[in-house]
N, C-alpha and C positions, 0 to 999 in steps of 0.2 A: 427393269429396264434402267440403263445406265444413263446418266446425264450427259447430253450432247454438248459441243462446244458452245452452241448458241444459248443452251440453258445455263451453263456455266458462266458465261459472260453477262447474261441477264441477271443472274444472281449477285454477281459481283457489283454491277452497276446499282442494283437495288440497295446493296449495303452502303455504297457511296452516297446515294441519294438519302437514305435514312440518316446518315450521319450528317447531312447538311440540312436536315429538316428543322433542327434547333440551332439558335444563335450560339455562337461559341461561349458567349458570357453565360447563357442559360445552362449550357453542357456543364460548365465549370461549377456553376452554383449547385446544380443537381448533383454532381460528383461529390462535392463537400458535405452535403446534406445525406448522401448515401454512406459515405465513410463515417459519418457521425452516427447514423443508424446502426450500421454494422458493428462499431465499436462498442455501442451501448448493448446490443444483443450479446455480445461476447462476454461482457461483465454480468449480464443478467443471466446467463446460461441458456439462452433462447437462440433459436435458428433463424437467422436473418432473412435468407432466400432459400427455397422459394418462400416468398413473403405472405405469411398468413394474416388475414385481417385481425385476429385477436392479438397477435404478437405487435402489429402496428398500432392497434388501440392502446395497448400496454404502453408502448413507447411514448406515445402523446400524452397518456395520463401521467407518466412519470415526470413530464416537462411542463405539466400544466401550472400556470402562475409564474413561471420563469422567462416564458418567451410569449411574444405577440400572438395572438390568434392567427393572424394572416401568415406568419412565419410557420406555425404549425401545418396550415394548409399546404404551403409550399413544400414541406418536408414530404407530406403524403404523395403530392405531385412527383417529386423526385425519386421516391421509392418506387411508385408505379412505373416511372421512366425505365429504372434499371430493371424491373420485373419484365417489361415489354421486351427490353433489350436480350434478355435472357430467355425468351420465349415462353414466359410463365403467365404473365398478366397479373394484375391485382384488381380486385373489385373495390374500388374506392368509395362505393355507395354503400357498400356493407354496413349493416347495423353496429358492428364492433367499432368500425372507424366513425361513421356518420353521427352515431349517438354520443361517442365520447367528444367529439369536436362540438356538438351541441351543447353538451354539459359544461365544456371549457368555457364556451361563449356566454353561457348563461351566469357564470360566476364574475363576469365584469362588473364593476361598481356601477351602481344604479344611475343612469343618466350619462354614462361614458360611452363614447363611440368605440372604445378599445383602449387596451392597455398602451402605455407609452414609456419610453425610456425616461428615467428620473435625470435630473441635472446634476452633475458633479461641479460645483462652482470652486472657484480659486481657493476659498476658505476650506472647503472640504477636500480639495486636491492636496494641499500641503501635507495633512497627516497620512494621506495614502503615499506620498513620495517619501515621507519620513520613515515610513514601515519597510522601505525597501533597504536592506542591508548592503554591505560592501562586497558580499559573495557575487558570483558571476549571475546568478539569476536576479538577485536584487538590483545590480547595475543595469542589467537589460530591462527589468520592469520599470525601473524609474526612467528610463530614456523613452519606453514605450507610452508610459502615462503622459508624460510632458510633451513629447511629440505629438501624440494624438490629441491632446488638449489645444495646444498652440496652433496647430495646423487645421483643427476641427475636422479630424480625418474620419472617415470611416473605418470600420474593421478590415474591410477588403483592401482599403488602401495601405493600411499599416502592414498587413500581412504581405501584401505584394510589392512593398517597398524594396529596391535594389540599391546597392551602393552607387552604381552609376546613375541613379535618380537624384543623388545629393550633391548640390554645388554650394561649396563653401563660400562666404561673402564677409566683407568687413563688418557687417552689421549682423551677421547671423548665418542663415543658409536658405537655400531655395529648393524645393522638391518638385521634381518633374513627374507628375502623376499621369498615367495613361488611362486606359478604358475605365469609366466609372459610372456610377448610377447617372450623373449629371453630365456625362460626356459619353453617350453611347456609341459614337462615330469614331471614338479612339484617338481623337486629334490631339489630346494632352492638354494639361493645364499646369501653370507653374504656381506653387504656393510658397510664399515668402514667410519665414519664421525667424523673428528677431531675437537677439540674445536677451536673456532675463536681467533684471537688477540684482537679483539674489542668486549666488552661485548654486544653492542647494535646488532651486526651483528653476534653473535655466535650461530650457530644452536643448539649446546648442552645446553647452558644456556636457549635458547627460549623454547626448548622442556621440559625442567625441569619446567620452570616458567609456561607453560601450564598446565602440568599435575598436578603440586601442586595447581594452582588456581582453576583448575577444579575439584580438588579432584578425579582424575581418577587414578585408582591403578589395573584395569583389563579392558579386553574388548577393543573395539575400540579407537584408540588414537584420530583420528580427529573426532569430532561429531558436530551435529546441535547446535546452540545457539539460543534459543528462546528469546523473547522480555524480557527485565528484567535482561539479562544475565543468564538465566536459561539454563544449559547444559543438552542436551538430552541423552537418552541412546542409540539412533540410530546413526550409523556412517554417515559421510558425503557420498554421492554418488559421482560418477565420475563428474557428472553435478554439484553438489555442490562445488567441488574442481575448476572446470572451471569457476563458477560464482565468487568465491572468488579472484581469480587470476585476471581475466578480470575486475571486479570491483575496485580493488587496482590500476591497470593499469590506468583506466579511472580517479581515483580520483587525480592522480598525473600528468595528461594530457599525458602520455607515448603513442605515436602513433607508429604503426607498419609501416615499409616501404612498398612502393607500391608492391604489389604481394604476401605480407606476412599477418599474423594475429597474434594476441596475445592470447595465450592460456597457460595452465599449461605446455605443451611441450615447451614453451618459456624459462622455467627455465632451462630444460635439454639442450636445444640449447645454453642457454646463458653459462651454465657450460662449455661446450665443447669449445666454442668460446674463453672465458675467459682463461681457461687453454691452449689453443692453443697459445693465445696471450703471455702467461707468458712462452712459450716454454717448457712446461711440456711434457716430451716423450709420443709417441702414446700409447704405451703399458701401461703406467699409467693411462692415460684417459679411455682406453678400459676397464681396470680393473674396474674402477668407474661407467662407463656407461653400462658395461656388453655387450658391441657390440662384435659381432663375426668376423665382417668385417671391415677391415681398411677403406675401401672405403666408407662403409655406415657411419662409425663415422665421418670422413672427411667431409662428406656430411651436417653435422650439423654445420660446421664452416661458420659463416657469416662473409665473408672476409671484408665487408665493416666497420665492428666493430673491425677489428685487430689493435687496437691502442696501445696494450701493457697494463700492469698494472693489472690485477686481475686474479691432483686428489686431493681431499678434502681439506687437510690442506695447499695448495698451491695457492689457488685462492684469497687470499686477504680477506677473511671474518674476 
């Protein structure tokens, strides 16, 4: 029996409604998670789709200890989402997935509610910046680290930044951020970043140097750099931002305390911790971090690092 016009129209409408079932931000997040999973499978010599529970479990195990438990759970949801779209499905309750997640959860430090990002404070940021050379990737990474710290940016905000979002001012620059975790309605928010006192750690100088060296005048700010220093048109993914930060931390031997891990969020936690140590008022810190809750903002303070010394223009850059 051939499909009639009525049937074809109904199927097309079902496709449209299915695409609208998830919020755009959720779809983008799932898409990035699926891309990460597929890339890992290629490196591991495994088949990504159809998604086998054993392969998904191996993927989770390979990243245990490097990512928060809730992040791994989201990864499973993203892989299952893609499997459904391909008409395959994935049993997320399968023992090969469920037991791996349970085992990872059991490895959390005793008494901890979950692993959290370590804080990279101003004293730890300086050697990270110093490790960035004058080659194209080094100039990019220096700008990414300093802008990420001074703006208390999330990795998605760093990855999503466009040249059109940057407005240069006499005192520094202002970033126009769109949809983010703290701005689900996509109204946008402005984040001011002041020029630093020291040229080597000035986020404004670093960002200008990167855009000038890479000859970027429009489009994505932070991009992939191929071998030979060739700047690509494609923007860095969230995962690319993650790799840059963690690779720079490894290069200088920076270690996370027990129960914590290093990630781009470490820059955000480091900004809050450094600002708090410098006795910057809560409301000024929250203006920079865009936190709605004082309790949530203070949860970013890593009290073991409150030794003094480091919002944007007051953190010692």
